[in-house]
N, C-alpha and C positions, 0 to 999 in steps of 0.2 A: 082203091086209090093208089096211084103210082107214088112210090116214095122218092122224094127229091131232097135237095139241100134245104137246110134251115138258114136261108141267106141273111136273115135279120136276127140271128140268135142273140146278139148283144142287146137287142131291144126288149127281150123277154124279162130282163131283171137287171140288177145292179152288180152282180157278182164279177162280171168281166171288167168293171171299172173300180173294183175295190183294191186299192194299192197295197194295203197291208196284207191281205190274203194272197194276192198274186205274187208279191215279193217273197212270202213264206215258201211258196211252191218253187220259186226260182232258186232260193237258197238251198233247198233240198236237191234240186237238179245239179247245182254247182258242186255240192258235197259228193254226190254220187259219181259225177264225171271226174272230179279230181281223184277220188279213190280209185276209179277204174283205170284212168290213164297213168296215175302216179307221176304226173308232171305238170308243169305250168301249161295253161290252156291258151295263152296269149297269141300263139301262132296259128290257132285253128279257126276255121270258118264254120258257122252254124246257120242252119235253116230251121226256123220254128214254124211248123205246119199247124195252122189253126191257132195262131198266137193271139187273135182277137185285138184288144185295145192297146197292145204294145207295152204293157207294164212289165211282163216277164222278159220280153226282148230287150227293153231298156236296161234291166238289171243284168242280163247276160252280157251285154255289150261292155260292161265294166271288167269282164274276165276274158272274153274271147277277142280274137283279132278282127273278126267281122261277123255281124249278125244280120240276117235277112228274115223278116217276119211276113208271112203271107196269111191271108184269110179271105174267104169268099164274101164276108160281111163288109160291105163297103163303108158303112157307118163306123164300124170299129177301126178300119184302116185310116179313115179321115181323122178320127180322134187321135190315133197313134202318131200320125205325121204331124199333127198340130202340137202335141204335147211332149214328144220325145225326139230330140234332134241331136245326133252325134255323128261325127265323121264316119264311124264304122258301123252305122245303123241304117238299115233300109226297110221300108214297108211297101208291100205291093198287094193289090187285090189279086188273088190267085186261087186256082182250083187244085185241091190236094190230089185229085185223081188225074190231073193233066198238068204236071209241073212244067214250066217253060224252060227250066234249067237243063244244061247239057249233062250227059253222063259223067259220073265221077267228079262232081263239082264241090262237094262239102265233106268236111271231116266229121261233122256231127249233124244229125237231124233230131229235133225235138218233136215228139208226137205225144202230147199229154192230154189225156181225156178227150180225144178227138175221134177215135175210130168209130164210135157208135153213132156219130153225127153225119157221116158221109154216106151217100147212097150205096157205095160198093167199097168196103174196107179192104178187100183183097187187091183191087186195082190201086188203091192208095199205097198199100205196103209195097207193091211192085214198083211204084214210082219212087218211093223212098229208097228202096234198094238200088234203083237205077242211078239216082243222083248222088249217092254216097260214094266216096272214094274207097278203094280196096283197103280193108282194115278199119274203115270208118264205122261209127256206131250211131244207132238210134236210141235216144232216151225215150222209153216207151212206158207211159203210165196209163193203166187201163182198168176200168171197172169190171166187176164180175157180174154176169147175169144172175147168178144165184146169190143175190143180196136181199136182206130183209127190207130195206127202204130204198126206193129209187130216188137219188138225190136231186134230179132235175125238177121233179114235181112233188117231192116229199110225200110219196104215196107208198104204203107198204105193199110189197110183193108185185108191184106193177111190172117190173122187168121180166118176171117169170111167166106171166100170163101169155096165152096165145094172142097174136096181134089184134084180131077182131075184138076180143074181150078187153084188151088194153085200151083200144080206142074208146070203147064204151065207158071204161073206168074213168079216164081223164075227163070225158065229157060230163059224166055224172058228178065228178068232183069240181066241175067248173074251172078246170085248169087247161083247157084246150079242146081242140076238135080232132086231133090226130096224134098218135104216139109215133114220132119220127125215130127216136133213138132205137138202136138195134144192138143190144149188148150180147156178148158171147160168154160162155162158160170158160173155165180154165182150159178145158180140152179144145174148145173152139179157138181160144186165143193162141194156144200152142200151135195149132194147125195154121192159123193166120200168119204167124211169124216163122214158119218152118224153114224158110230160105236162109235165116240168120243163125248165128251161133249165140245162144241166149245165156246171159248171166243174170241170175235172180238176185235182186237187192231187197226184196220184200222182207225176208226173214231177218236180214241184218238190221233193217230199219226198225222193225218191231222190237228186236232185242236191244238196240242202242239208238233210240230216237234222237237223243241229244247229239250224237256224233254226226247225224245227217240233218240237223236243224229241223227235226220233224216232231217237236213237242206239240205242235198244233194238231197233229193227228192223234197222239196219245201221250199223256204225261207219264213218265216212269213211275212205277210203284202203285198205280191206280188199278182198280178192278178191271177197267177196260183194257189196260196194258196186259194184265195177267191172262185175261180171256183170249186176247189176240195172240199171245205167245202159245197158248195151248192149241188154238186153231191152226196157227202156222205150222206147228209141229205134227199134229195128228190129223187135221182136217183142212189141209191147204186149199182144197177145192172149194171151201166155203169162205175163205178170206175175201172181204168185200172188194178189194182192189189190189193190183200188183204193180210193182215198179221193176222193170227189166232193162238191161242194157243189151241191145241187139247188135251184134257185130257182123258186118259184111265180110265174108271170107276173103283172104288174101293178105299179103304183106302190107302193113300200113305205109302210106306214102303221103308226102306233103303236109 
């Protein structure tokens, strides 16, 4: 079966409409980007690729000069337009692999937990690189294929199985007929973003979750936090997900 877009992804559950959870992610994005730039973000433009129902975009618009959210999921974009209206906020139905924007258009592109959903993540990253201004950055949050539990279906080891077996697994579990997501390992992710200069924030967030408003990921002092710290230090390739800031080479402009 040819792998295509999950065009109605927001219809598969309520996660994309959960304001509290989505705003938590947005707070972490802001904290990371403020740390990275070391300056006010108010003059910068943002493109959120795969922003879904607009909750994160709306939160970002309180910090950035302009925010554009795109998603191929028309239902999600209709919801975003209806519920979130600001002068500096725009929503569009759009294809992450064929962005309609001109070269060098944005200071920041957000690509959070999206790469595994598109038919060709390499093409998407090429498009993100193209529309970023020189010196601009992509906030890139990505799951690791080598994870114990696949979060979209809540099935252990689903992401590590060969695709024919993964299809059978989710069918047997009654959670779908086809496994669309295509996760990459740490090495695959590094190859995917090879055109960018990468700054890893994963380890900083694990060490200091409060600094990045990431207590929802792990509470300081818990067993989960201690285990994550050990994994980040000695087994980074097994950390379930990564948060990177990817910079397009060149002197920052605009």
